[in-house]
C-alpha positions as CSV (number, residue, x, y, z in Angstrom):
1,M,13.1,9.0,2.8
2,H,15.1,12.2,3.7
3,T,18.4,10.0,4.0
4,Y,17.1,8.2,0.6
5,D,16.7,11.7,-0.8
6,A,19.7,12.6,-0.1
7,Q,21.7,9.9,-1.5
8,L,19.7,10.2,-4.7
9,T,21.3,14.0,-5.3
10,L,24.2,12.2,-4.6
11,G,23.9,9.8,-6.8
12,A,24.4,6.6,-4.9
13,P,20.8,5.8,-3.5
14,Q,21.0,2.4,-0.7
15,P,17.6,0.6,-0.6
16,L,16.2,0.9,2.8
17,P,17.2,-1.4,5.8
18,D,14.1,-4.0,5.9
19,E,13.0,-2.9,9.0
20,V,12.5,0.9,8.4
21,A,11.1,0.5,4.8
22,L,8.3,-2.1,6.8
23,D,7.6,0.7,9.3
24,G,7.9,3.5,6.4
25,V,4.6,1.6,4.4
26,E,2.7,1.2,7.8
27,E,3.1,4.8,8.7
28,F,2.3,5.8,5.0
29,L,-1.0,4.0,5.1
30,S,-2.1,4.4,8.8
31,T,-1.2,8.5,8.6
32,I,-1.1,10.1,4.9
33,C,-4.1,7.5,4.3
34,T,-6.3,6.9,6.7
35,T,-9.1,10.2,6.5
36,T,-12.6,10.1,7.7
37,V,-13.7,12.0,3.7
38,A,-15.5,9.8,1.9
39,W,-14.0,7.5,-0.9
40,R,-15.6,9.3,-3.9
41,H,-15.8,5.8,-6.2
42,E,-17.3,2.3,-5.7
43,P,-16.5,1.1,-2.3
44,A,-12.7,-0.7,-3.0
45,A,-10.3,-2.4,-0.4
46,V,-6.4,-2.8,-1.8
47,D,-4.0,-4.9,-0.7
48,Y,0.0,-4.2,-0.4
49,H,1.8,-6.9,0.5
50,A,5.6,-6.8,1.2
51,T,8.4,-9.6,0.5
52,E,9.4,-9.5,3.8
53,G,6.2,-11.2,5.1
54,R,3.9,-8.2,5.7
55,S,0.6,-6.6,4.2
56,W,-2.1,-4.4,4.9
57,R,-5.0,-3.6,3.4
58,N,-6.4,0.3,2.4
59,R,-10.5,0.3,2.7
60,L,-11.5,2.8,0.7
61,S,-15.7,3.5,1.5
62,D,-18.2,6.2,2.1
63,D,-16.6,6.2,5.3
64,G,-13.6,7.5,4.3
65,A,-10.2,5.5,3.8
66,R,-8.5,2.9,6.9
67,A,-5.3,0.8,6.7
68,A,-4.7,-1.9,8.3
69,R,-2.1,-4.6,9.2
70,L,-3.7,-8.4,7.5
71,P,-2.5,-11.3,9.4
72,T,0.2,-13.2,8.5
73,P,-0.4,-15.9,5.9
74,G,-1.3,-19.0,7.2
75,T,-3.3,-17.6,10.2
76,M,-6.5,-16.8,8.3
77,P,-9.5,-19.9,7.9
78,A,-9.8,-21.0,4.8
79,T,-12.8,-20.9,3.0
80,A,-14.8,-24.3,1.6
81,A,-13.0,-22.4,-1.6
82,D,-9.5,-21.6,-0.3
83,E,-10.5,-17.6,-1.3
84,D,-10.6,-15.4,1.2
85,P,-14.0,-14.1,1.2
86,D,-13.3,-10.3,1.5
87,A,-10.7,-10.1,-1.1
88,A,-9.0,-7.1,-2.4
89,D,-10.4,-5.5,-5.4
90,A,-6.7,-4.5,-6.4
91,S,-3.1,-5.5,-4.5
92,A,0.8,-4.1,-5.1
93,R,3.3,-6.6,-4.0
94,G,6.9,-5.6,-3.8
95,T,9.6,-5.3,-1.5
96,A,9.2,-3.1,1.4
97,N,11.2,-0.9,-0.1
98,E,9.9,-0.7,-2.9
99,L,6.4,0.3,-1.8
100,V,7.7,2.6,0.2
101,L,9.5,4.6,-2.5
102,A,5.8,3.9,-4.6
103,L,3.9,5.5,-1.7
104,Y,6.2,8.4,-1.6
105,D,6.0,9.1,-5.6
106,R,9.7,8.2,-5.7
107,I,9.7,4.8,-8.0
108,P,7.4,4.4,-10.7
109,L,3.3,2.5,-9.0
110,D,4.3,0.6,-12.4
111,S,7.8,-1.0,-10.4
112,L,5.3,-2.8,-8.0
113,K,3.0,-6.0,-9.3
114,L,0.2,-5.0,-9.7
115,D,-3.2,-7.3,-9.5
116,G,-7.1,-6.4,-10.6
117,N,-8.3,-2.9,-10.7
118,R,-5.6,-1.0,-12.0
119,R,-7.6,1.7,-12.0
120,L,-8.0,1.5,-8.4
121,F,-4.3,3.1,-7.9
122,D,-4.4,5.8,-10.6
123,Q,-8.0,7.0,-8.6
124,L,-6.3,7.0,-5.1
125,V,-3.3,8.8,-6.9
126,A,-5.7,11.6,-8.0
127,W,-7.6,11.5,-4.4
128,D,-7.0,15.0,-3.0
129,P,-9.3,14.3,0.7
130,E,-8.0,17.9,1.1
131,R,-10.3,19.1,-1.6
């Protein structure tokens, strides 16, 4: 992110390399978005999908927030209705570069394709587990 910020200051930001961006998404979700502080809203699951083929689920509950990488598409067993019984309440989709920049508030969240309960994203942005 520091390199991106420096490039932005010079007026010529470059996309992060795919692997760096994917690692950045995973690091953000596993450190900044992980806590044992109770989520004060209804329990929820929020998915983040990188077009490069990697996805994560952030589970929010009274136990806090925990993120984990989802299985690669096609490796989950199908249900009778061809739906994941553990479907997310909301999801964000974009390139890994777009995801990591949105997570670090460098680009608007609306730059991503958002599905499901949009209010969850607003609640996540406003949530400060330290308070």
